[in-house]
ChimeraX commands (.cxc) that place a marker at each C-alpha (Angstrom):
marker #1 position 52.05,11.51,42.88 radius 0.5
marker #1 position 51.25,8.92,40.22 radius 0.5
marker #1 position 49.26,5.94,41.45 radius 0.5
marker #1 position 50.59,2.33,41.43 radius 0.5
marker #1 position 48.57,-0.80,40.38 radius 0.5
marker #1 position 48.76,-3.78,42.59 radius 0.5
marker #1 position 47.69,-6.95,40.86 radius 0.5
marker #1 position 47.08,-10.02,43.16 radius 0.5
marker #1 position 48.24,-12.95,40.84 radius 0.5
marker #1 position 49.32,-15.61,43.50 radius 0.5
marker #1 position 46.26,-17.73,43.47 radius 0.5
marker #1 position 45.13,-20.87,41.65 radius 0.5
marker #1 position 41.61,-21.13,39.96 radius 0.5
marker #1 position 40.24,-24.00,41.67 radius 0.5
marker #1 position 37.06,-24.10,39.86 radius 0.5
marker #1 position 38.92,-23.32,36.46 radius 0.5
marker #1 position 41.55,-25.83,36.90 radius 0.5
marker #1 position 44.74,-23.89,36.34 radius 0.5
marker #1 position 46.57,-20.85,36.37 radius 0.5
marker #1 position 44.00,-18.46,34.84 radius 0.5
marker #1 position 46.39,-15.63,35.09 radius 0.5
marker #1 position 48.44,-17.14,32.25 radius 0.5
marker #1 position 45.64,-18.07,29.94 radius 0.5
marker #1 position 45.79,-16.15,26.68 radius 0.5
marker #1 position 42.11,-14.56,25.68 radius 0.5
marker #1 position 42.98,-11.63,23.43 radius 0.5
marker #1 position 43.72,-11.80,19.74 radius 0.5
marker #1 position 47.50,-11.88,20.10 radius 0.5
marker #1 position 47.64,-14.24,22.95 radius 0.5
marker #1 position 47.07,-11.49,25.46 radius 0.5
marker #1 position 46.00,-12.39,29.09 radius 0.5
marker #1 position 43.33,-10.51,31.14 radius 0.5
marker #1 position 45.75,-8.85,33.18 radius 0.5
marker #1 position 47.58,-7.51,30.33 radius 0.5
marker #1 position 44.41,-5.56,29.41 radius 0.5
marker #1 position 44.43,-4.29,33.02 radius 0.5
marker #1 position 47.89,-2.93,32.71 radius 0.5
marker #1 position 47.12,-1.21,29.50 radius 0.5
marker #1 position 43.98,0.49,30.76 radius 0.5
marker #1 position 45.92,1.53,34.12 radius 0.5
marker #1 position 48.70,3.21,31.80 radius 0.5
marker #1 position 46.16,5.15,29.74 radius 0.5
marker #1 position 44.71,6.33,33.04 radius 0.5
marker #1 position 47.97,7.47,34.36 radius 0.5
marker #1 position 49.33,4.65,36.40 radius 0.5
marker #1 position 53.14,4.66,36.38 radius 0.5
marker #1 position 53.91,1.42,38.20 radius 0.5
marker #1 position 52.62,-1.97,38.42 radius 0.5
marker #1 position 53.53,-4.60,41.16 radius 0.5
marker #1 position 52.64,-8.19,40.78 radius 0.5
marker #1 position 52.10,-10.44,43.83 radius 0.5
marker #1 position 52.88,-13.83,42.52 radius 0.5
marker #1 position 54.32,-17.11,43.72 radius 0.5
marker #1 position 57.83,-17.78,43.58 radius 0.5
marker #1 position 57.64,-21.16,41.91 radius 0.5
marker #1 position 56.39,-19.52,38.80 radius 0.5
marker #1 position 57.94,-16.50,38.90 radius 0.5
marker #1 position 60.10,-16.85,36.13 radius 0.5
marker #1 position 57.61,-18.32,33.83 radius 0.5
marker #1 position 55.42,-15.33,34.76 radius 0.5
marker #1 position 58.04,-12.82,34.04 radius 0.5
marker #1 position 58.97,-14.35,30.69 radius 0.5
marker #1 position 55.38,-14.86,29.50 radius 0.5
marker #1 position 53.73,-11.67,30.78 radius 0.5
marker #1 position 56.14,-9.21,32.55 radius 0.5
marker #1 position 58.48,-8.81,29.54 radius 0.5
marker #1 position 55.45,-7.58,27.29 radius 0.5
marker #1 position 55.39,-4.18,28.80 radius 0.5
marker #1 position 58.49,-3.61,30.98 radius 0.5
marker #1 position 59.42,-0.84,28.56 radius 0.5
marker #1 position 55.63,0.78,29.02 radius 0.5
marker #1 position 55.67,1.05,32.86 radius 0.5
marker #1 position 57.73,0.29,35.95 radius 0.5
marker #1 position 57.26,-3.18,36.80 radius 0.5
marker #1 position 57.98,-5.00,40.23 radius 0.5
marker #1 position 57.33,-8.16,41.84 radius 0.5
marker #1 position 56.31,-9.07,45.41 radius 0.5
marker #1 position 55.93,-12.59,46.76 radius 0.5
marker #1 position 53.16,-13.75,48.89 radius 0.5
marker #1 position 54.79,-16.54,51.11 radius 0.5
marker #1 position 53.27,-18.65,54.00 radius 0.5
marker #1 position 56.26,-18.08,56.26 radius 0.5
marker #1 position 56.17,-14.22,55.82 radius 0.5
marker #1 position 54.86,-13.47,59.30 radius 0.5
marker #1 position 55.42,-10.69,62.04 radius 0.5
marker #1 position 57.90,-11.55,64.69 radius 0.5
marker #1 position 56.77,-14.12,67.18 radius 0.5
marker #1 position 54.59,-16.08,64.99 radius 0.5
marker #1 position 55.10,-19.35,63.45 radius 0.5
marker #1 position 53.21,-21.40,60.68 radius 0.5
marker #1 position 51.08,-24.14,62.35 radius 0.5
marker #1 position 52.02,-27.74,61.40 radius 0.5
marker #1 position 49.84,-28.84,58.47 radius 0.5
marker #1 position 49.22,-25.39,56.96 radius 0.5
marker #1 position 50.14,-25.13,53.16 radius 0.5
marker #1 position 48.26,-22.02,51.99 radius 0.5
marker #1 position 49.28,-18.29,52.60 radius 0.5
marker #1 position 47.07,-16.19,54.69 radius 0.5
marker #1 position 44.85,-14.50,52.11 radius 0.5
marker #1 position 44.46,-11.36,50.46 radius 0.5
marker #1 position 45.29,-9.27,53.25 radius 0.5
marker #1 position 48.58,-10.78,53.65 radius 0.5
marker #1 position 49.26,-10.43,50.00 radius 0.5
marker #1 position 48.81,-6.75,50.08 radius 0.5
marker #1 position 51.25,-6.67,52.97 radius 0.5
marker #1 position 53.83,-8.43,50.87 radius 0.5
marker #1 position 54.32,-5.39,48.56 radius 0.5
marker #1 position 54.62,-2.74,51.27 radius 0.5
marker #1 position 58.23,-1.99,50.47 radius 0.5
marker #1 position 57.44,-1.28,46.73 radius 0.5
marker #1 position 54.54,1.32,47.10 radius 0.5
marker #1 position 55.04,4.70,48.42 radius 0.5
marker #1 position 51.80,6.49,47.13 radius 0.5
marker #1 position 48.23,5.86,46.25 radius 0.5
marker #1 position 47.75,2.53,44.98 radius 0.5
marker #1 position 44.82,0.36,43.45 radius 0.5
marker #1 position 44.49,-3.22,44.29 radius 0.5
marker #1 position 42.72,-5.68,41.81 radius 0.5
marker #1 position 42.56,-9.54,40.93 radius 0.5
marker #1 position 44.82,-10.76,38.06 radius 0.5
marker #1 position 41.84,-12.78,36.53 radius 0.5
marker #1 position 39.19,-10.06,36.05 radius 0.5
marker #1 position 38.72,-7.57,33.24 radius 0.5
marker #1 position 37.46,-4.28,34.98 radius 0.5
marker #1 position 37.43,-2.07,32.12 radius 0.5
marker #1 position 39.28,1.15,30.81 radius 0.5
marker #1 position 36.45,3.22,32.56 radius 0.5
marker #1 position 37.29,1.96,36.10 radius 0.5
marker #1 position 41.00,2.76,36.08 radius 0.5
marker #1 position 40.13,6.47,35.12 radius 0.5
marker #1 position 37.48,6.69,37.72 radius 0.5
marker #1 position 39.86,5.50,40.50 radius 0.5
marker #1 position 42.77,7.40,39.38 radius 0.5
marker #1 position 40.50,10.73,39.52 radius 0.5
marker #1 position 39.61,9.88,42.90 radius 0.5
marker #1 position 43.35,9.54,44.01 radius 0.5
marker #1 position 43.64,13.10,43.13 radius 0.5
marker #1 position 41.47,14.06,45.95 radius 0.5
marker #1 position 41.45,11.28,48.35 radius 0.5
marker #1 position 42.52,12.16,51.80 radius 0.5
marker #1 position 45.30,10.03,53.55 radius 0.5
marker #1 position 43.74,7.45,55.53 radius 0.5
marker #1 position 40.40,7.28,53.47 radius 0.5
marker #1 position 40.00,4.54,50.75 radius 0.5
marker #1 position 37.63,3.96,47.64 radius 0.5
marker #1 position 36.39,1.07,45.67 radius 0.5
marker #1 position 34.99,0.59,42.16 radius 0.5
marker #1 position 31.75,-1.23,42.39 radius 0.5
marker #1 position 29.79,-2.84,39.62 radius 0.5
marker #1 position 26.06,-3.53,38.85 radius 0.5
marker #1 position 25.51,-7.16,39.88 radius 0.5
marker #1 position 23.93,-7.84,36.35 radius 0.5
marker #1 position 27.09,-7.01,34.68 radius 0.5
marker #1 position 29.11,-9.55,36.63 radius 0.5
marker #1 position 27.18,-12.90,36.16 radius 0.5
marker #1 position 28.20,-15.95,34.38 radius 0.5
marker #1 position 25.76,-17.83,32.07 radius 0.5
marker #1 position 27.66,-21.09,32.88 radius 0.5
marker #1 position 26.99,-21.35,36.66 radius 0.5
marker #1 position 26.47,-19.39,39.97 radius 0.5
marker #1 position 28.83,-16.94,41.39 radius 0.5
marker #1 position 29.58,-15.44,44.75 radius 0.5
marker #1 position 29.55,-11.54,45.20 radius 0.5
marker #1 position 30.08,-8.99,47.97 radius 0.5
marker #1 position 26.87,-6.80,47.77 radius 0.5
marker #1 position 27.46,-3.39,48.91 radius 0.5
marker #1 position 25.58,-1.12,51.11 radius 0.5
marker #1 position 25.97,2.63,50.86 radius 0.5
marker #1 position 25.40,5.99,52.78 radius 0.5
marker #1 position 25.94,9.35,51.70 radius 0.5
marker #1 position 28.27,8.16,48.88 radius 0.5
marker #1 position 30.29,5.98,51.15 radius 0.5
marker #1 position 30.57,2.18,51.55 radius 0.5
marker #1 position 28.63,1.18,54.76 radius 0.5
marker #1 position 28.77,-2.59,54.44 radius 0.5
marker #1 position 29.57,-5.60,52.36 radius 0.5
marker #1 position 27.32,-8.61,52.72 radius 0.5
marker #1 position 28.59,-11.75,50.89 radius 0.5
marker #1 position 25.91,-13.65,48.70 radius 0.5
marker #1 position 26.87,-16.95,47.43 radius 0.5
marker #1 position 24.92,-18.74,44.63 radius 0.5
marker #1 position 23.92,-15.84,42.41 radius 0.5
marker #1 position 22.36,-16.88,39.27 radius 0.5
marker #1 position 19.81,-15.95,36.46 radius 0.5
marker #1 position 16.91,-18.29,36.50 radius 0.5
marker #1 position 14.99,-19.68,33.42 radius 0.5
marker #1 position 12.66,-16.43,33.45 radius 0.5
marker #1 position 15.48,-14.03,33.30 radius 0.5
marker #1 position 15.36,-13.04,37.16 radius 0.5
marker #1 position 18.44,-12.72,38.94 radius 0.5
marker #1 position 18.52,-14.45,42.43 radius 0.5
marker #1 position 20.74,-15.55,45.40 radius 0.5
marker #1 position 20.27,-18.61,47.53 radius 0.5
marker #1 position 20.57,-18.84,51.16 radius 0.5
marker #1 position 19.52,-21.82,53.08 radius 0.5
marker #1 position 18.12,-23.12,49.89 radius 0.5
marker #1 position 15.51,-20.10,49.78 radius 0.5
marker #1 position 15.80,-18.03,46.66 radius 0.5
marker #1 position 15.49,-14.26,46.89 radius 0.5
marker #1 position 14.98,-11.99,43.97 radius 0.5
marker #1 position 17.34,-9.11,43.03 radius 0.5
marker #1 position 16.84,-6.16,40.86 radius 0.5
marker #1 position 20.24,-6.63,38.97 radius 0.5
marker #1 position 21.06,-2.92,39.77 radius 0.5
marker #1 position 22.80,-3.78,43.14 radius 0.5
marker #1 position 26.41,-2.78,43.60 radius 0.5
marker #1 position 28.76,-5.41,44.08 radius 0.5
marker #1 position 32.39,-5.71,44.98 radius 0.5
marker #1 position 34.88,-7.17,42.40 radius 0.5
marker #1 position 37.90,-6.64,44.62 radius 0.5
marker #1 position 38.94,-3.34,43.02 radius 0.5
marker #1 position 40.15,-1.14,45.72 radius 0.5
marker #1 position 42.09,2.19,46.15 radius 0.5
marker #1 position 44.23,2.82,49.35 radius 0.5
marker #1 position 46.74,5.32,50.75 radius 0.5
marker #1 position 49.87,4.38,52.16 radius 0.5
marker #1 position 48.74,4.39,55.62 radius 0.5
marker #1 position 46.63,1.35,54.88 radius 0.5
marker #1 position 49.99,-0.69,55.17 radius 0.5
marker #1 position 50.22,0.14,58.86 radius 0.5
marker #1 position 46.75,-0.89,59.59 radius 0.5
marker #1 position 47.10,-3.90,57.83 radius 0.5
marker #1 position 50.27,-4.90,59.88 radius 0.5
marker #1 position 48.31,-4.12,63.20 radius 0.5
marker #1 position 45.39,-6.01,62.06 radius 0.5
marker #1 position 47.43,-9.01,60.57 radius 0.5
marker #1 position 48.91,-9.32,64.24 radius 0.5
marker #1 position 45.48,-9.37,65.90 radius 0.5
marker #1 position 44.27,-11.86,63.21 radius 0.5
marker #1 position 47.20,-14.35,63.94 radius 0.5
marker #1 position 46.77,-14.14,67.55 radius 0.5
marker #1 position 43.04,-15.15,67.17 radius 0.5
marker #1 position 43.32,-17.54,64.27 radius 0.5
marker #1 position 47.07,-18.27,63.82 radius 0.5
marker #1 position 46.99,-21.90,64.68 radius 0.5
marker #1 position 44.10,-22.73,62.27 radius 0.5
marker #1 position 45.33,-24.64,59.02 radius 0.5
marker #1 position 42.96,-23.02,56.76 radius 0.5
marker #1 position 41.88,-19.70,58.09 radius 0.5
marker #1 position 42.23,-16.64,55.55 radius 0.5
marker #1 position 42.36,-13.05,56.09 radius 0.5
marker #1 position 40.33,-11.19,53.25 radius 0.5
marker #1 position 40.45,-7.67,52.06 radius 0.5
marker #1 position 36.59,-7.07,52.24 radius 0.5
marker #1 position 36.40,-8.34,55.96 radius 0.5
marker #1 position 39.38,-6.03,56.80 radius 0.5
marker #1 position 37.89,-3.16,55.18 radius 0.5
marker #1 position 34.44,-3.66,56.72 radius 0.5
marker #1 position 35.82,-3.83,60.19 radius 0.5
marker #1 position 37.92,-0.56,59.55 radius 0.5
marker #1 position 34.56,1.08,58.55 radius 0.5
marker #1 position 32.98,-0.10,61.54 radius 0.5
marker #1 position 35.38,1.14,63.91 radius 0.5
marker #1 position 35.86,4.52,62.21 radius 0.5
marker #1 position 39.37,3.87,60.93 radius 0.5
marker #1 position 38.59,4.56,57.34 radius 0.5
marker #1 position 35.90,5.88,55.11 radius 0.5
marker #1 position 35.54,4.08,51.76 radius 0.5
marker #1 position 34.21,6.30,48.89 radius 0.5
marker #1 position 32.04,4.38,46.91 radius 0.5
marker #1 position 32.61,4.57,43.20 radius 0.5
marker #1 position 30.65,2.77,40.43 radius 0.5
marker #1 position 31.14,1.76,37.14 radius 0.5
marker #1 position 28.19,0.82,34.53 radius 0.5
marker #1 position 30.81,-1.14,32.27 radius 0.5
marker #1 position 30.96,-4.81,31.64 radius 0.5
marker #1 position 33.04,-7.02,34.02 radius 0.5
marker #1 position 34.44,-9.99,32.47 radius 0.5
marker #1 position 36.12,-13.11,34.07 radius 0.5
marker #1 position 36.79,-16.66,33.68 radius 0.5
marker #1 position 34.89,-18.33,36.68 radius 0.5
marker #1 position 34.24,-21.49,34.62 radius 0.5
marker #1 position 36.28,-22.78,31.64 radius 0.5
marker #1 position 33.27,-22.29,29.34 radius 0.5
marker #1 position 33.40,-18.67,30.20 radius 0.5
marker #1 position 36.52,-18.16,28.15 radius 0.5
marker #1 position 34.89,-18.16,24.82 radius 0.5
marker #1 position 32.65,-15.30,25.85 radius 0.5
marker #1 position 35.61,-13.36,27.00 radius 0.5
marker #1 position 37.61,-14.02,23.68 radius 0.5
marker #1 position 34.72,-12.98,21.76 radius 0.5
marker #1 position 34.07,-9.84,23.69 radius 0.5
marker #1 position 37.84,-8.81,23.60 radius 0.5
marker #1 position 37.95,-9.17,19.79 radius 0.5
marker #1 position 35.03,-7.05,19.40 radius 0.5
marker #1 position 36.55,-4.31,21.39 radius 0.5
marker #1 position 39.80,-4.47,19.27 radius 0.5
marker #1 position 37.61,-4.50,15.95 radius 0.5
marker #1 position 35.89,-1.39,17.35 radius 0.5
marker #1 position 38.90,0.57,17.87 radius 0.5
marker #1 position 38.44,0.47,21.79 radius 0.5
marker #1 position 41.83,-1.53,21.84 radius 0.5
marker #1 position 44.58,-1.23,19.14 radius 0.5
marker #1 position 45.34,-4.23,17.03 radius 0.5
marker #1 position 48.13,-5.16,19.36 radius 0.5
marker #1 position 48.23,-3.74,22.91 radius 0.5
marker #1 position 51.93,-3.32,22.99 radius 0.5
marker #1 position 53.04,-2.39,19.45 radius 0.5
marker link #1:1,2 radius 0.2
marker link #1:2,3 radius 0.2
marker link #1:3,4 radius 0.2
marker link #1:4,5 radius 0.2
marker link #1:5,6 radius 0.2
marker link #1:6,7 radius 0.2
marker link #1:7,8 radius 0.2
marker link #1:8,9 radius 0.2
marker link #1:9,10 radius 0.2
marker link #1:10,11 radius 0.2
marker link #1:11,12 radius 0.2
marker link #1:12,13 radius 0.2
marker link #1:13,14 radius 0.2
marker link #1:14,15 radius 0.2
marker link #1:15,16 radius 0.2
marker link #1:16,17 radius 0.2
marker link #1:17,18 radius 0.2
marker link #1:18,19 radius 0.2
marker link #1:19,20 radius 0.2
marker link #1:20,21 radius 0.2
marker link #1:21,22 radius 0.2
marker link #1:22,23 radius 0.2
marker link #1:23,24 radius 0.2
marker link #1:24,25 radius 0.2
marker link #1:25,26 radius 0.2
marker link #1:26,27 radius 0.2
marker link #1:27,28 radius 0.2
marker link #1:28,29 radius 0.2
marker link #1:29,30 radius 0.2
marker link #1:30,31 radius 0.2
marker link #1:31,32 radius 0.2
marker link #1:32,33 radius 0.2
marker link #1:33,34 radius 0.2
marker link #1:34,35 radius 0.2
marker link #1:35,36 radius 0.2
marker link #1:36,37 radius 0.2
marker link #1:37,38 radius 0.2
marker link #1:38,39 radius 0.2
marker link #1:39,40 radius 0.2
marker link #1:40,41 radius 0.2
marker link #1:41,42 radius 0.2
marker link #1:42,43 radius 0.2
marker link #1:43,44 radius 0.2
marker link #1:44,45 radius 0.2
marker link #1:45,46 radius 0.2
marker link #1:46,47 radius 0.2
marker link #1:47,48 radius 0.2
marker link #1:48,49 radius 0.2
marker link #1:49,50 radius 0.2
marker link #1:50,51 radius 0.2
marker link #1:51,52 radius 0.2
marker link #1:52,53 radius 0.2
marker link #1:53,54 radius 0.2
marker link #1:54,55 radius 0.2
marker link #1:55,56 radius 0.2
marker link #1:56,57 radius 0.2
marker link #1:57,58 radius 0.2
marker link #1:58,59 radius 0.2
marker link #1:59,60 radius 0.2
marker link #1:60,61 radius 0.2
marker link #1:61,62 radius 0.2
marker link #1:62,63 radius 0.2
marker link #1:63,64 radius 0.2
marker link #1:64,65 radius 0.2
marker link #1:65,66 radius 0.2
marker link #1:66,67 radius 0.2
marker link #1:67,68 radius 0.2
marker link #1:68,69 radius 0.2
marker link #1:69,70 radius 0.2
marker link #1:70,71 radius 0.2
marker link #1:71,72 radius 0.2
marker link #1:72,73 radius 0.2
marker link #1:73,74 radius 0.2
marker link #1:74,75 radius 0.2
marker link #1:75,76 radius 0.2
marker link #1:76,77 radius 0.2
marker link #1:77,78 radius 0.2
marker link #1:78,79 radius 0.2
marker link #1:79,80 radius 0.2
marker link #1:80,81 radius 0.2
marker link #1:81,82 radius 0.2
marker link #1:82,83 radius 0.2
marker link #1:83,84 radius 0.2
marker link #1:84,85 radius 0.2
marker link #1:85,86 radius 0.2
marker link #1:86,87 radius 0.2
marker link #1:87,88 radius 0.2
marker link #1:88,89 radius 0.2
marker link #1:89,90 radius 0.2
marker link #1:90,91 radius 0.2
marker link #1:91,92 radius 0.2
marker link #1:92,93 radius 0.2
marker link #1:93,94 radius 0.2
marker link #1:94,95 radius 0.2
marker link #1:95,96 radius 0.2
marker link #1:96,97 radius 0.2
marker link #1:97,98 radius 0.2
marker link #1:98,99 radius 0.2
marker link #1:99,100 radius 0.2
marker link #1:100,101 radius 0.2
marker link #1:101,102 radius 0.2
marker link #1:102,103 radius 0.2
marker link #1:103,104 radius 0.2
marker link #1:104,105 radius 0.2
marker link #1:105,106 radius 0.2
marker link #1:106,107 radius 0.2
marker link #1:107,108 radius 0.2
marker link #1:108,109 radius 0.2
marker link #1:109,110 radius 0.2
marker link #1:110,111 radius 0.2
marker link #1:111,112 radius 0.2
marker link #1:112,113 radius 0.2
marker link #1:113,114 radius 0.2
marker link #1:114,115 radius 0.2
marker link #1:115,116 radius 0.2
marker link #1:116,117 radius 0.2
marker link #1:117,118 radius 0.2
marker link #1:118,119 radius 0.2
marker link #1:119,120 radius 0.2
marker link #1:120,121 radius 0.2
marker link #1:121,122 radius 0.2
marker link #1:122,123 radius 0.2
marker link #1:123,124 radius 0.2
marker link #1:124,125 radius 0.2
marker link #1:125,126 radius 0.2
marker link #1:126,127 radius 0.2
marker link #1:127,128 radius 0.2
marker link #1:128,129 radius 0.2
marker link #1:129,130 radius 0.2
marker link #1:130,131 radius 0.2
marker link #1:131,132 radius 0.2
marker link #1:132,133 radius 0.2
marker link #1:133,134 radius 0.2
marker link #1:134,135 radius 0.2
marker link #1:135,136 radius 0.2
marker link #1:136,137 radius 0.2
marker link #1:137,138 radius 0.2
marker link #1:138,139 radius 0.2
marker link #1:139,140 radius 0.2
marker link #1:140,141 radius 0.2
marker link #1:141,142 radius 0.2
marker link #1:142,143 radius 0.2
marker link #1:143,144 radius 0.2
marker link #1:144,145 radius 0.2
marker link #1:145,146 radius 0.2
marker link #1:146,147 radius 0.2
marker link #1:147,148 radius 0.2
marker link #1:148,149 radius 0.2
marker link #1:149,150 radius 0.2
marker link #1:150,151 radius 0.2
marker link #1:151,152 radius 0.2
marker link #1:152,153 radius 0.2
marker link #1:153,154 radius 0.2
marker link #1:154,155 radius 0.2
marker link #1:155,156 radius 0.2
marker link #1:156,157 radius 0.2
marker link #1:157,158 radius 0.2
marker link #1:158,159 radius 0.2
marker link #1:159,160 radius 0.2
marker link #1:160,161 radius 0.2
marker link #1:161,162 radius 0.2
marker link #1:162,163 radius 0.2
marker link #1:163,164 radius 0.2
marker link #1:164,165 radius 0.2
marker link #1:165,166 radius 0.2
marker link #1:166,167 radius 0.2
marker link #1:167,168 radius 0.2
marker link #1:168,169 radius 0.2
marker link #1:169,170 radius 0.2
marker link #1:170,171 radius 0.2
marker link #1:171,172 radius 0.2
marker link #1:172,173 radius 0.2
marker link #1:173,174 radius 0.2
marker link #1:174,175 radius 0.2
marker link #1:175,176 radius 0.2
marker link #1:176,177 radius 0.2
marker link #1:177,178 radius 0.2
marker link #1:178,179 radius 0.2
marker link #1:179,180 radius 0.2
marker link #1:180,181 radius 0.2
marker link #1:181,182 radius 0.2
marker link #1:182,183 radius 0.2
marker link #1:183,184 radius 0.2
marker link #1:184,185 radius 0.2
marker link #1:185,186 radius 0.2
marker link #1:186,187 radius 0.2
marker link #1:187,188 radius 0.2
marker link #1:188,189 radius 0.2
marker link #1:189,190 radius 0.2
marker link #1:190,191 radius 0.2
marker link #1:191,192 radius 0.2
marker link #1:192,193 radius 0.2
marker link #1:193,194 radius 0.2
marker link #1:194,195 radius 0.2
marker link #1:195,196 radius 0.2
marker link #1:196,197 radius 0.2
marker link #1:197,198 radius 0.2
marker link #1:198,199 radius 0.2
marker link #1:199,200 radius 0.2
marker link #1:200,201 radius 0.2
marker link #1:201,202 radius 0.2
marker link #1:202,203 radius 0.2
marker link #1:203,204 radius 0.2
marker link #1:204,205 radius 0.2
marker link #1:205,206 radius 0.2
marker link #1:206,207 radius 0.2
marker link #1:207,208 radius 0.2
marker link #1:208,209 radius 0.2
marker link #1:209,210 radius 0.2
marker link #1:210,211 radius 0.2
marker link #1:211,212 radius 0.2
marker link #1:212,213 radius 0.2
marker link #1:213,214 radius 0.2
marker link #1:214,215 radius 0.2
marker link #1:215,216 radius 0.2
marker link #1:216,217 radius 0.2
marker link #1:217,218 radius 0.2
marker link #1:218,219 radius 0.2
marker link #1:219,220 radius 0.2
marker link #1:220,221 radius 0.2
marker link #1:221,222 radius 0.2
marker link #1:222,223 radius 0.2
marker link #1:223,224 radius 0.2
marker link #1:224,225 radius 0.2
marker link #1:225,226 radius 0.2
marker link #1:226,227 radius 0.2
marker link #1:227,228 radius 0.2
marker link #1:228,229 radius 0.2
marker link #1:229,230 radius 0.2
marker link #1:230,231 radius 0.2
marker link #1:231,232 radius 0.2
marker link #1:232,233 radius 0.2
marker link #1:233,234 radius 0.2
marker link #1:234,235 radius 0.2
marker link #1:235,236 radius 0.2
marker link #1:236,237 radius 0.2
marker link #1:237,238 radius 0.2
marker link #1:238,239 radius 0.2
marker link #1:239,240 radius 0.2
marker link #1:240,241 radius 0.2
marker link #1:241,242 radius 0.2
marker link #1:242,243 radius 0.2
marker link #1:243,244 radius 0.2
marker link #1:244,245 radius 0.2
marker link #1:245,246 radius 0.2
marker link #1:246,247 radius 0.2
marker link #1:247,248 radius 0.2
marker link #1:248,249 radius 0.2
marker link #1:249,250 radius 0.2
marker link #1:250,251 radius 0.2
marker link #1:251,252 radius 0.2
marker link #1:252,253 radius 0.2
marker link #1:253,254 radius 0.2
marker link #1:254,255 radius 0.2
marker link #1:255,256 radius 0.2
marker link #1:256,257 radius 0.2
marker link #1:257,258 radius 0.2
marker link #1:258,259 radius 0.2
marker link #1:259,260 radius 0.2
marker link #1:260,261 radius 0.2
marker link #1:261,262 radius 0.2
marker link #1:262,263 radius 0.2
marker link #1:263,264 radius 0.2
marker link #1:264,265 radius 0.2
marker link #1:265,266 radius 0.2
marker link #1:266,267 radius 0.2
marker link #1:267,268 radius 0.2
marker link #1:268,269 radius 0.2
marker link #1:269,270 radius 0.2
marker link #1:270,271 radius 0.2
marker link #1:271,272 radius 0.2
marker link #1:272,273 radius 0.2
marker link #1:273,274 radius 0.2
marker link #1:274,275 radius 0.2
marker link #1:275,276 radius 0.2
marker link #1:276,277 radius 0.2
marker link #1:277,278 radius 0.2
marker link #1:278,279 radius 0.2
marker link #1:279,280 radius 0.2
marker link #1:280,281 radius 0.2
marker link #1:281,282 radius 0.2
marker link #1:282,283 radius 0.2
marker link #1:283,284 radius 0.2
marker link #1:284,285 radius 0.2
marker link #1:285,286 radius 0.2
marker link #1:286,287 radius 0.2
marker link #1:287,288 radius 0.2
marker link #1:288,289 radius 0.2
marker link #1:289,290 radius 0.2
marker link #1:290,291 radius 0.2
marker link #1:291,292 radius 0.2
marker link #1:292,293 radius 0.2
marker link #1:293,294 radius 0.2
marker link #1:294,295 radius 0.2
marker link #1:295,296 radius 0.2
marker link #1:296,297 radius 0.2
marker link #1:297,298 radius 0.2
view
């Protein structure tokens, strides 16, 4: 069965100051997520599901979705605050949805085979989609996979970043440790800070950029765990339920194995407004070299 690509595009870029998902960066006005769809189609994906908010659905469809509706099957799911299991209600004063775990649950009825999940505002590179598509051909039901990146290929020259640093054992993900404030110092050494103490990194550490591969049984696990989460934290105004935490818990309890896949390609993202010019230049170079055609959807 051909895999589905699920793109999480419901969030706002708080540090960037706008909807990064709609920001043109390609030479013909392409957005980052259009490169994701293009690379996924080349790797054999036959359906794309966008998880978006209802309040900008029409603009999103007109600006982005119509560009490739003739190239691949396109569907839309909506992450909504009130989309909760029976018996649960939204606490007074809460305005934000419940995180990326709930986002994936919102597309359950639209996916019936292996599926990859990614952020809308990241450029993962064509290699990553081929790697995960190849893995789907042999991934047992109930197992998962993840494409990780060398930490040195994911940094911004304009400020610090947070990354989930991956531990592995026998080719499988064993842990994800969130490191905040990772940056390159004046001497070119990559460091992360914790309690104001700097720790050097080699640059070859594998980090998660939220590019996951799951089988359909993952949805049932999510439903069960969402109920547990809401019982514990459902009355909090700001608690969120994140994919890495969910997967880490499932690994610890033996509910899944996560095959660790890695890409040595360059990741691009727009964490800070100043990052945009770097991304624009890099994508133009890829078009010039023939890695991408003059127009993605010609």
